[in-house]
C-alpha positions, 0 to 999 in steps of 0.5 A: 528468491523474491516475490512480486506484490501488486495492488491498488488502493488508497494511501493512508498515513504517508510519512516522509523521512530522511536518513542521517546521510540524506537518503529519502525514505517514506512509509505508508499504509495502503488500504485495499478495500474489497466489496462482497455479497454475503450468503444472505444477500447483504453487501459489505466491505473488508479492508486490508491494510498493507504496510509499505516502505519506499527508498530513494527515487520512489520515496521522492516521488511519494513526496508529491502524493497525499493521504487519500490518493488512489495508487497502484503499487508494485513491490516485494513482500518482506517479513521483518522480525520483531518482538511482540508485547509478550516478548515472543518473536513474530514476523511483520509483513511489509511491502518494499515498493519498486514503483507507485503510480497515482490513479486519482484522489478523493473518489476512485476515478473512472474508468477504474472499476471496483472489481479491477476489470479496467486497471492498467496492468 
C-alpha cells in the first residue's frame, strides 16, 4: 500500500546524477517553513527538511531547476533502512517524487500565500 506526500517549499542542495546505464536521477532537500505565533504572542518559524529523490523524466525536469526555486512536489514516502554511528539499524524518511512544479524563485511569488490558501491544488 502506498501513500501520498504533497508539499511546497524551497529547493536546497539539488544534485543531478546519472547511473552507469545512463538513467537520470536527482536528489534534493525540500525546505518546508511554517510560521507560527507562540503563546506569548511572539512570532517564529520552524523549518522541516524533506529528503527527495527523483528518477527518469522527473530527474530530467529537475535539471532546469536550481537551489532557491519554490516548488510543489508530489510523491510517495519511503522509509529506507540504514545503520547509524552506533551500529543500530534506523529508518530514514525519503520522498520518491512523482511530480514537481516550479512556482517561482527567490521570494515566494504572488498569489501564493504563506498559509497555503491560494495553492493550485
